[in-house]
N, C-alpha and C positions, 0 to 999 in steps of 0.2 A: 572745469577743464584743468589740464596741467600743462606746464611748460617743459618740453622735452629737454631744454638746456639745463634744467634742474635735476634731471634724473641721472644717477650714477650708472656706470657700466655694470656694476654688480646688480642693480635693480633691473636694468634692461635685460640682462641674462636671466634673472629670476622670472621676470614676466614672460620671456620667450619660452622658458622651460615649462611653466604652468600652461601656457597656450599650446605648446606641443603636446603635452599629455592630455589636455582637454580634447584635442583633435583625435588622438589615438583612441580614447575611450568613448568618444561621442559619435563616431561614424566609422564605417569600414574603410580600411586602407585601399589605396589604388596604386597603379604603376608610378604615377608622379610622386607619391609619398615615398615609395621605396627608393626611387632614384635619388630623391633629395636626401634621404636618410643614409644612403650609402656613399654619395659623392657630391651632394649639393649643400644648401644652406643648413639643413638639419644635421648633416654630418659635421659641419664646422661647429655647430652648437654642442654636439656630443663630444667633439674633440676638446672644446673648451671646458666642459663640465668634467671631463676625465682628469683634468689637472687638479681638481679639488679632492683632497684626501677623503672627505666625508662621502663623496659621490662616486669615487673611482671604481669600486667593486661593482656597483650597480650598472655603471656605464660600460664597464668592460663586458659584462654579461650581455647587455643589450647590443653592443656593437658586434660581438661574436655571433649572436643570433642573426643579425642583419646580414653579416658578411657571408653566412652560409646559405643565404636564401636567393633563389632565382627570382627574376622579375616577370616570368611568363604568366599567361592567363591562369594556368592551373594553380600556380603558387598563390596568386591573388585570391582565387576562389577558395583555396584551402584556408586562408586567413579569414575570409568572410564567413565561412562555415563555423570556424572557431569563435569569431565575434558573436555570431547568432547564438551559439550554444552557451557561451559564457554570460552574455550581457542582455540578450533579448528573450531569454527564457526557454530557448529550444533544448537546452540541456537538462531541463527539469530540476531535480535536486542537485544535479552535478553542474552547478552554475555559480557565478559570482555576481549577484545583482548589484548594479552600480548606484545604489541609493544609500544615503546616510541613515535613513530610517530603518533599513533592514538590519544594520549592525547595531543601531541604538536599541533595538528591541530584541537583541540576541537572536536574530534570524527568524523571528516569528511573524513579523508584520511589516508592511510598507506604510503604516500609519503611526506617526509619532510627533510629539510636540516640536521636534527639531525642524520639521518642514516649515511650520509657521514662523519659527524663529529665523530661519534662513531667508524666507520671503521678506520678513521685516527688515533684515539687514540689507538685502538688495535695495529695498525701497529707500532706506535711510541714505544710501549712497547714490540713489538715482541710477542704479545699474540693474540691468535685468538681462536674462538670456535673450539671444536673438529671437525675433518674432517667429522665425520659422522653426525654432527649437521647441518641440511640443512636450518634452519631458518635464516632470516635476522639478521644483526648485532644488531638491536635495540630490539630483542626479550628479554624478561625479563631474561630468563635462561642464555643467552649469557652475558648479562650485569652483572648479579650476579656472574657468574663464573669469569668474569674479576675482579670484586671487591674482590672476594676471593683471587685471585692471588696477587693483589696489597696489600692486607692486610698482606701478608707474606713478603713484602719487606719494611724493616724499613725506607728506604729513600724515599718511595713513598706515605707516609701518606697524604701529602698535595695534591698530585695528586688524591688520592682516595676521599678525601673530595670534591675536585672540580668536580669530575665525579658524585658524589652523588648529589651535588647541581645543576649541570647543567642538568643532564639527568634522575635522579631517584626521586628527591623530588616531582616534579609535577606529574610525572607518578604514583608514589605510592599512591598519594592522589586520583586521578581519578580511578585508578585500584581498590583500596580497596572499594571505593564507589560503583563501578559496581559489585564487588563481594558481597557486602552487599545487593544489589538489587536483584541479580539473583542466588546466591548460597543458595538454600533452605536447604542444608545439614549443612552448617556452617564450614566445614573443610577448604576449600580454603579461606573463609572469615577470619578465624582465622589466617591462614598463611599470608594473605595479611596485616592484622592488625599488626602482628609481624614484617613484613617487614617495614611497615611505622614507627613503633616505633623504630626499629633498625636504620633506616636512620636518624631519628630525633636525636637519641642519638649520633650517630657518627658525625653528623654535629656540635653538641655542644661540642664534646670531642676531635676530631681529630685536629691536628695543622699543 
């Protein structure tokens, strides 16, 4: 375990941002999420991130997308349809599979040695996806949840940087490109761009 008094504001923000993105890519959004992202705790997080030069453009795009969106049932359903198309396979070839193995194999397979490597890393740190999360270890939501936990451990910053470099840098590039190609709405593309910017920032600042 870790002592919260030892965690810097920067790392608390880093953990919250990875946790936010894990939620975005792990499950469909609902009304409560949109309300929080436009006027609640998530909006405050985005406002704080917007002050960072490396993240500003990505956050600007995400906030603009959120501010144009209504919160009624039809808007929620539209996002759920897009989520299914992009991440659950409903879009067929026009999708953005949320698995590191897909991009590690140049979009040919969901079977790659990186899955076992990621599982080993989780076990090493005695961290694992929630028991109700049935996706493989290389699912983006599982990886980002893991990054969020590492961010809260002051002695594991080098490990976090290594995990980002090994498993998320290449993934985030291909993933954001596919979201750019197939997300006509723009919400998930904006989140993917924020993820990519976040990873690049952390790779340059973590030691």
